[in-house]
Structure formats: C-alpha cells, structure tokens
N, C-alpha and C positions, 0 to 999 in steps of 0.2 A: 645139317650137321656141320658143314663147312662154316656157315655163318656163326654158329655158336662157338666154334673153335677160334675163329678170327676175332670175334668180339672179346673173347677171353684173353687172347694174346695182346690186344690193344687196350684192355682194361675198361671196356664199356660195360655198364650195368644193364643187362637185358631186361630185368624185372622193372627197373625204373623207366626205361625207354618204352616198354610195352604199356605200362600203366599210364604214362604221359600221353601216348597215342590214343588209348581208350578214352581218357578224359577229354581230349580234343575232339574226338569223334562224337562223344556224348553231347558236347556243346553244339557242334555243327549239325548233328542229326538227332534232335530230341525224339524220344519214343513217340510222343503224341503226334508228331508230324510224320515220322518215317514209317511207323507200323502200318502195314497193309497198303502202302503207297509205293508204286513202282516208278513214279515219275522221278526224273533226275532233279536233285536239289542244286540250284545255282545261287 
C-alpha cells in the first residue's frame, strides 16, 4: 500500500512500470525455455 501511495506522490505510472517489467521478463525467460525447468537461467 505504501508503494502505491509513494508512486502516486512522485507521479510514477505503475501500470506502465509493471507492463515494462513483464515485457522484459518475457524476453529474458521465454515460455519454451522456462516452463517446467527449475534451473537458474544465466
């Protein structure tokens, strides 16, 4: 809750930040590689 209030105070767009992070993770950890694999990706 505090993070949401703080981001609102400083004018950060949480929706944009979250969607950007999800896009980066999708590139770094593609489903074909990561699904069912518990090994650490480096």
